[in-house]
C-alpha positions as CSV (number, residue, x, y, z in Angstrom):
1,X,29.0,-17.9,60.3
2,X,26.5,-19.5,57.8
3,X,27.7,-17.1,55.1
4,X,31.3,-18.0,55.7
5,X,30.5,-21.7,55.6
6,X,28.8,-21.3,52.3
7,X,31.8,-19.5,50.8
8,X,34.2,-22.1,52.1
9,X,32.0,-24.8,50.6
10,X,31.9,-23.1,47.3
11,X,35.7,-22.7,47.2
12,X,36.1,-26.4,48.1
13,X,33.7,-27.4,45.3
14,X,35.6,-25.3,42.8
15,X,39.0,-26.7,43.6
16,X,37.8,-30.4,43.7
17,X,36.0,-30.0,40.4
18,X,39.1,-28.7,38.5
19,X,39.8,-30.5,35.2
20,X,42.6,-33.0,35.4
21,X,44.8,-30.8,33.2
22,X,45.6,-28.6,36.2
23,X,44.0,-30.2,39.2
24,X,47.5,-31.2,40.6
25,X,49.0,-27.7,40.1
26,X,50.1,-26.0,43.3
27,X,50.0,-22.2,42.7
28,X,52.6,-19.7,43.8
29,X,51.3,-17.0,46.1
30,X,52.8,-13.5,46.0
31,X,52.8,-11.1,48.9
32,X,55.0,-8.0,48.8
33,X,54.8,-4.3,49.7
34,X,56.4,-1.1,50.8
35,X,56.1,1.3,53.7
36,X,57.5,4.5,55.1
37,X,56.5,6.5,58.2
38,X,58.0,8.5,60.9
39,X,58.0,11.7,63.0
40,X,60.1,14.8,62.9
41,X,60.1,18.4,64.0
42,X,61.4,21.7,62.8
43,X,60.6,25.4,62.9
44,X,57.0,26.2,62.3
45,X,53.7,24.3,62.5
46,X,54.0,21.9,59.5
47,X,56.3,19.1,58.5
48,X,58.5,19.2,55.5
49,X,58.8,17.7,52.1
50,X,61.1,20.2,50.4
51,X,61.8,19.4,46.7
52,X,62.9,15.8,47.5
53,X,63.3,15.1,43.8
54,X,65.9,17.8,43.6
55,X,67.8,17.6,46.9
56,X,67.1,14.0,48.1
57,X,64.5,12.3,50.2
58,X,66.5,11.2,53.3
59,X,65.2,13.2,56.3
60,X,62.9,15.1,54.0
61,X,59.6,13.1,53.8
62,X,56.6,14.1,55.8
63,X,54.1,11.4,54.9
64,X,53.0,7.9,55.8
65,X,52.8,5.8,52.7
66,X,52.3,2.0,52.2
67,X,51.6,-0.6,49.5
68,X,50.2,-4.1,49.9
69,X,50.5,-6.4,46.8
70,X,48.8,-9.8,46.6
71,X,48.9,-12.1,43.7
72,X,48.9,-15.8,42.7
73,X,49.5,-18.2,39.8
74,X,46.0,-19.6,39.8
75,X,45.8,-22.0,36.9
76,X,48.3,-24.0,34.8
77,X,47.1,-25.5,31.6
78,X,49.7,-27.4,29.6
79,X,52.6,-24.9,29.5
80,X,50.5,-21.9,30.2
81,X,50.4,-20.2,33.6
82,X,47.6,-17.7,34.4
83,X,48.3,-15.2,37.2
84,X,46.3,-12.5,38.9
85,X,47.8,-9.4,40.6
86,X,46.5,-6.7,42.9
87,X,48.0,-3.7,44.8
88,X,46.4,-1.3,47.3
89,X,48.1,1.9,48.5
90,X,47.4,4.2,51.5
91,X,48.9,7.7,51.9
92,X,48.6,10.2,54.8
93,X,50.0,13.7,54.0
94,X,50.3,17.1,55.7
95,X,48.5,16.3,59.0
96,X,49.8,14.1,61.9
97,X,46.7,12.4,63.3
98,X,46.2,9.2,65.2
99,X,43.1,8.3,63.1
100,X,42.7,9.3,59.5
101,X,40.0,7.6,57.4
102,X,39.0,8.0,53.8
103,X,35.7,9.7,54.6
104,X,37.1,13.0,55.9
105,X,35.9,16.1,54.0
106,X,39.2,17.8,54.3
107,X,41.5,16.1,51.8
108,X,44.6,17.0,53.8
109,X,43.3,15.1,56.8
110,X,41.9,12.0,55.2
111,X,43.7,8.8,54.3
112,X,44.0,8.4,50.6
113,X,43.4,4.8,49.6
114,X,44.0,3.7,46.1
115,X,43.7,0.7,43.9
116,X,46.9,0.8,41.9
117,X,47.0,-2.7,40.3
118,X,44.4,-5.2,39.2
119,X,45.6,-7.3,36.2
120,X,45.9,-10.8,34.8
121,X,48.8,-12.1,32.8
122,X,49.1,-15.4,30.9
123,X,52.6,-16.8,30.3
124,X,53.2,-19.5,27.7
125,X,50.4,-18.8,25.3
126,X,52.7,-18.3,22.3
127,X,54.0,-21.6,21.0
128,X,57.1,-20.1,19.5
129,X,58.1,-18.2,22.8
130,X,57.0,-19.8,26.0
131,X,58.7,-17.0,28.1
132,X,56.5,-14.3,26.6
133,X,53.3,-13.2,28.4
134,X,50.1,-11.3,27.6
135,X,48.6,-9.0,30.2
136,X,45.4,-6.9,30.5
137,X,44.3,-4.7,33.3
138,X,45.6,-1.9,35.6
139,X,49.2,-2.1,36.6
140,X,52.5,-0.5,37.6
141,X,54.0,-0.9,34.2
142,X,57.8,-1.3,34.2
143,X,58.3,1.8,36.4
144,X,61.9,3.0,36.4
145,X,63.0,5.3,39.2
146,X,65.9,6.8,41.1
147,X,65.4,5.7,44.7
148,X,67.3,8.4,46.7
149,X,65.2,11.1,45.0
150,X,61.9,9.1,44.7
151,X,61.8,10.2,41.0
152,X,60.2,8.0,38.3
153,X,61.8,9.1,35.1
154,X,60.0,6.4,33.0
155,X,56.5,5.6,34.2
156,X,53.3,5.1,32.1
157,X,51.3,3.1,34.6
158,X,47.6,2.8,34.2
159,X,44.9,0.7,32.5
160,X,46.0,-1.2,29.4
161,X,47.2,-4.3,27.7
162,X,50.5,-5.6,26.4
163,X,52.8,-8.2,25.2
164,X,55.9,-8.7,27.5
165,X,59.2,-10.4,27.4
166,X,59.0,-11.4,23.7
167,X,62.3,-12.7,22.3
168,X,63.4,-10.8,19.2
169,X,66.9,-11.3,18.0
170,X,69.4,-11.0,20.8
171,X,67.0,-9.2,23.2
172,X,63.6,-8.9,24.7
173,X,60.7,-6.7,23.3
174,X,57.8,-5.3,25.4
175,X,54.8,-3.7,23.8
176,X,52.0,-1.9,25.7
177,X,48.9,0.3,25.1
178,X,47.9,2.3,28.2
179,X,45.1,4.9,28.5
180,X,44.8,7.7,30.9
181,X,41.9,10.3,31.3
182,X,42.9,13.7,32.5
183,X,40.4,16.0,34.1
184,X,40.8,19.5,32.8
185,X,39.0,22.5,34.3
186,X,38.9,24.3,30.9
187,X,37.0,21.6,29.0
188,X,33.2,21.6,29.2
189,X,30.3,20.1,27.3
190,X,28.7,22.4,24.8
191,X,25.3,22.1,26.5
192,X,26.2,22.2,30.2
193,X,29.0,24.5,31.3
194,X,29.0,23.0,34.8
195,X,30.0,19.5,33.6
196,X,33.7,19.1,33.2
197,X,35.1,16.8,30.5
198,X,38.0,14.4,30.5
199,X,40.8,14.4,27.9
200,X,41.9,10.9,27.0
201,X,45.6,10.1,26.4
202,X,46.4,6.9,24.6
203,X,50.0,5.8,25.3
204,X,51.8,3.4,23.0
205,X,55.0,2.1,24.4
206,X,57.8,-0.2,23.0
207,X,61.0,-1.2,24.8
208,X,63.8,-3.4,23.6
209,X,66.5,-4.6,26.0
210,X,69.6,-6.5,25.1
211,X,73.1,-7.3,26.3
212,X,75.9,-5.3,24.7
213,X,78.9,-6.7,26.6
214,X,79.7,-8.4,29.9
215,X,77.6,-7.0,32.8
216,X,76.1,-4.3,30.6
217,X,72.7,-4.0,28.9
218,X,71.1,-1.4,26.7
219,X,67.4,-0.5,26.7
220,X,65.7,1.5,23.9
221,X,62.3,2.9,24.6
222,X,59.8,4.7,22.4
223,X,56.6,6.2,23.8
224,X,53.9,8.0,21.8
225,X,51.1,10.0,23.5
226,X,48.0,10.4,21.4
227,X,45.9,13.2,22.9
228,X,42.2,13.0,22.0
229,X,41.0,16.6,21.5
230,X,38.2,16.0,19.1
231,X,35.9,19.0,19.3
232,X,33.9,18.6,16.2
233,X,30.7,18.4,18.2
234,X,31.8,21.0,20.7
235,X,32.1,18.3,23.5
236,X,35.8,18.8,24.0
237,X,37.9,21.9,23.7
238,X,41.6,22.3,24.1
239,X,44.9,23.0,22.4
240,X,47.2,20.2,23.8
241,X,48.8,18.2,21.1
242,X,50.4,14.8,20.8
243,X,53.8,14.0,22.4
244,X,56.7,11.7,22.0
245,X,59.5,10.4,24.2
246,X,62.6,8.5,23.2
247,X,64.6,6.9,26.0
248,X,68.0,5.1,25.9
249,X,69.6,3.6,29.0
250,X,73.0,2.0,29.4
251,X,73.3,-0.1,32.6
252,X,76.8,-1.3,33.5
253,X,77.6,-3.5,36.5
254,X,81.0,-3.7,38.1
255,X,82.7,-5.0,41.2
256,X,80.8,-3.7,44.1
257,X,78.3,-1.5,42.3
258,X,76.6,-0.4,39.1
259,X,76.1,2.7,37.0
260,X,73.3,3.8,34.7
261,X,73.3,6.6,32.1
262,X,69.9,7.7,30.8
263,X,69.1,10.1,27.9
264,X,65.5,11.1,27.2
265,X,64.2,13.3,24.3
266,X,60.7,14.7,24.7
267,X,59.0,16.3,21.7
268,X,55.6,17.9,21.8
269,X,53.2,18.7,24.6
270,X,55.1,16.8,27.3
271,X,58.3,18.8,26.9
272,X,57.3,21.4,29.5
273,X,56.8,19.5,32.8
274,X,59.3,16.6,32.5
275,X,62.2,18.2,34.3
276,X,61.9,16.2,37.6
277,X,59.0,14.0,36.6
278,X,58.0,11.2,34.3
279,X,57.4,12.5,30.8
280,X,53.7,11.6,30.8
281,X,52.3,15.0,31.9
282,X,50.7,16.9,29.0
283,X,50.6,20.7,28.6
284,X,47.0,21.3,27.5
285,X,47.5,25.0,26.8
286,X,49.1,24.3,23.4
287,X,52.3,26.3,24.4
288,X,54.4,23.1,24.1
289,X,53.1,21.5,21.0
290,X,56.4,22.1,19.1
291,X,58.7,22.2,22.1
292,X,61.7,19.9,22.6
293,X,63.0,18.7,26.0
294,X,66.3,16.9,26.7
295,X,67.2,15.1,29.9
296,X,70.5,13.4,30.9
297,X,70.7,11.4,34.1
298,X,73.7,9.5,35.6
299,X,73.1,7.4,38.7
300,X,74.4,4.3,40.5
301,X,76.1,2.7,43.5
302,X,79.8,2.8,44.2
303,X,81.8,0.7,46.7
304,X,84.8,2.6,48.0
305,X,85.8,0.2,50.7
306,X,84.0,-2.8,52.4
307,X,82.6,-0.3,55.0
308,X,82.3,2.9,52.9
309,X,79.8,3.0,50.0
310,X,77.6,5.6,48.3
311,X,74.7,6.2,46.0
312,X,74.5,9.2,43.6
313,X,72.4,10.9,40.9
314,X,73.3,13.8,38.7
315,X,70.7,15.3,36.3
316,X,70.6,18.0,33.6
317,X,67.5,19.0,31.7
318,X,66.8,21.6,29.0
319,X,63.7,22.5,27.1
320,X,62.9,25.1,24.4
321,X,60.8,25.8,21.4
322,X,57.6,27.0,23.2
323,X,54.9,28.9,21.5
324,X,55.6,32.6,22.4
325,X,52.0,33.5,21.7
326,X,50.8,31.2,24.5
327,X,53.6,31.3,27.1
328,X,56.1,34.0,28.3
329,X,58.7,31.3,28.2
330,X,61.8,30.9,26.0
331,X,63.6,28.0,27.7
332,X,64.0,26.1,30.9
333,X,67.3,24.7,32.4
334,X,67.5,22.4,35.4
335,X,70.5,20.9,37.2
336,X,70.6,18.8,40.3
337,X,73.0,16.5,42.2
338,X,72.4,14.2,45.2
339,X,75.0,12.0,46.9
340,X,74.2,9.6,49.7
341,X,77.4,8.0,51.3
342,X,77.3,5.7,54.3
343,X,79.8,4.1,56.6
344,X,79.1,0.7,58.3
345,X,79.7,0.8,62.1
346,X,78.6,-2.7,63.1
347,X,76.8,-5.6,61.5
348,X,73.4,-3.8,61.8
349,X,74.3,-0.1,62.2
350,X,75.6,2.6,59.9
351,X,76.0,6.3,59.6
352,X,74.4,7.9,56.5
353,X,74.9,11.3,55.0
354,X,72.9,12.9,52.1
355,X,73.8,16.1,50.4
356,X,71.7,17.6,47.5
357,X,71.6,20.8,45.6
358,X,69.7,22.2,42.5
359,X,69.4,25.3,40.4
360,X,66.4,25.9,38.1
361,X,66.3,28.6,35.5
362,X,63.5,29.9,33.3
363,X,64.4,32.4,30.6
364,X,61.5,34.7,29.5
365,X,60.9,36.4,26.2
366,X,62.3,39.7,27.3
367,X,65.6,38.0,28.2
368,X,65.1,38.1,32.0
369,X,65.6,35.0,34.0
370,X,63.8,33.5,37.0
371,X,66.0,31.3,39.2
372,X,65.6,29.0,42.1
373,X,68.3,27.4,44.2
374,X,68.1,24.9,47.0
375,X,70.3,22.7,49.2
376,X,69.9,20.0,51.8
377,X,72.2,18.2,54.1
378,X,71.2,15.2,56.3
379,X,73.0,13.0,58.7
380,X,71.4,9.9,60.0
381,X,72.2,6.9,62.3
382,X,70.5,3.8,60.9
383,X,69.7,0.3,62.1
384,X,69.1,-2.4,59.4
385,X,69.6,-6.2,59.1
386,X,72.7,-6.0,56.9
387,X,74.4,-2.6,57.3
388,X,77.0,-3.5,54.6
389,X,74.3,-3.6,51.9
390,X,73.0,-0.2,50.8
391,X,69.6,-1.8,49.8
392,X,69.1,-3.6,53.1
393,X,65.6,-3.0,54.5
394,X,63.8,-2.5,56.9
395,X,65.8,0.5,58.0
396,X,65.2,2.6,61.1
397,X,66.8,6.1,60.9
398,X,67.4,8.8,63.4
399,X,68.3,12.0,61.5
400,X,68.9,15.7,61.5
401,X,68.5,17.8,58.3
402,X,69.3,21.3,57.2
403,X,67.6,22.9,54.2
404,X,68.1,26.2,52.5
405,X,66.7,27.9,49.4
406,X,66.7,31.2,47.5
407,X,65.1,32.5,44.3
408,X,65.6,35.4,41.9
409,X,62.6,36.8,40.0
410,X,63.6,38.8,36.9
411,X,67.0,39.3,38.4
412,X,65.8,40.4,41.8
413,X,67.2,38.1,44.5
414,X,64.8,37.1,47.3
415,X,64.2,34.2,49.8
416,X,62.3,31.1,48.9
417,X,58.8,31.3,50.4
418,X,58.8,28.7,53.2
419,X,55.8,30.3,54.9
420,X,53.7,27.1,54.5
421,X,56.3,25.2,56.5
422,X,57.5,27.7,59.1
423,X,54.9,30.4,59.3
424,X,57.7,32.9,58.9
425,X,57.6,34.9,55.7
426,X,61.3,35.8,56.0
427,X,62.5,32.3,56.4
428,X,64.6,30.6,53.8
429,X,66.2,27.8,55.9
430,X,65.3,25.3,58.5
431,X,66.8,22.6,60.7
432,X,64.7,19.4,61.3
433,X,65.2,16.2,63.3
434,X,63.3,13.0,63.7
435,X,63.0,9.3,63.1
436,X,61.7,7.3,60.1
437,X,61.3,3.7,59.1
438,X,61.4,2.4,55.5
439,X,60.8,-1.2,54.4
440,X,60.0,-3.3,51.4
441,X,59.4,-7.0,51.2
C-alpha cells in the first residue's frame, strides 16, 4: 500500500507541475483490441487450420488469439500532439488446455505472449503541414490484409521510424525505415560454430495515396529490402540478396460495397515465398536473387439485396527466374478463390456460407510438375449486433466444415497427408463442427 501511495503521489505531482502550455490539455485515451476463440471437433486427435489463406478461415481456425492495445495523447504543446501506443498479443495453438502459461517447455502447450507495438508519434511538428506526423518505435505499420483469408499482402511491421501523412500534391506520402533481424541456422561466427548469427534486413518503404475519381483512390507503394550479408571478417555467411516490391492498389467504393484490385511485382530474394504471404520473407539460399514474382488480387464486398451480401477474394501468383544451380525449380503458379455470402434472418442473426479452393503448381527443371489442390465448404449460423452489416462484431458462430485435398508429385496422384490432423495416413478429407467467437473493438 505504501508503494502504491508513493506512485500515486508522484503522478499527481507530475500532472500539477505541467507547464502552462499544456496543463489544461485533456488527453485522448485509446483502448482497442481483437480476439477469436472457440471449440470444434473432427476426425482425429488434433484440431484443424487447413490452408486458411487459400480456402478461407471461417470454420477453419484452431487457435485462441487476442490483442490488447492501449495508447494516449499525452501532451499538447502549441499545435503539436505527442502520443504513445502499445499492443500486447497472446496466442494458444495446437493444444486445448484450461491453463497455458508462457513458461511451458513444450512450445505447443505454452501461451505465446508478444509485445507487438511500442511507439511514439508526434503530430504537428512540421510548420508547413500540421497533419503530418513523425513516429519512432515498434509498430504494426500500415498492414493491409484480406480478412476472410487472414492474409497480409502488404506488411512490413517491426522496429523503425517514419514520416506519415505528408501532403504532397493531390495526395499523401508515407516514408518508413524498418529493420528486421532473421535468425538463420546456416550462419555462424568464424570462431564459434555453436553461436548462430542474425541477418539484418533494412526495409525502406514509400507509399503515395491519392484520389483518382469519385469514391476511388489509388495507392502506389515501393519497398526495398537491403539484406546485410557482410562476410568480410567471416562473421556472417550467406547468399541471400536484396529484394524489391512494387505495389499498386485501386480501391473503388460503390453503393452497398467496395472493390479493390492489387498488383504486386517482387524482384529478388523475396520472389519465392510471397504466394500467400507478405513479400517480406527472404530466400537466403541465393536461389531467388534474380527471380521475379507477380501477384494479382481482386477482393471486396458486394450487396445483392438488403438481406443477401457477400465477400470475395480471387488471387493469381506466378514466379520464375530461379537459379537452377541452387534450386530444382523452374516456376511456381498459384490460384485461389474464396467466397463468403450471408443471408440476414433477423436483426441479430444470419446464415453464412464460405467456399474456397486452390491449386498450386511447381514446375521442376526436368519438366515434371508437383501439384496440390484443396477445397473447403463451411456453413454457419451466426449471432451479431447488426446482422445486416458484414463487418458487425462481436460474432458468435455455430458451424460445420468440410475440407478435402489431393496432391500430385511428379505426375503421380496421391492424397494430401492429413496424418497430423486425423491420425489416418489414408485420409484426404474431414468434416468438422463447432462454435467460435470473433470480436474487435
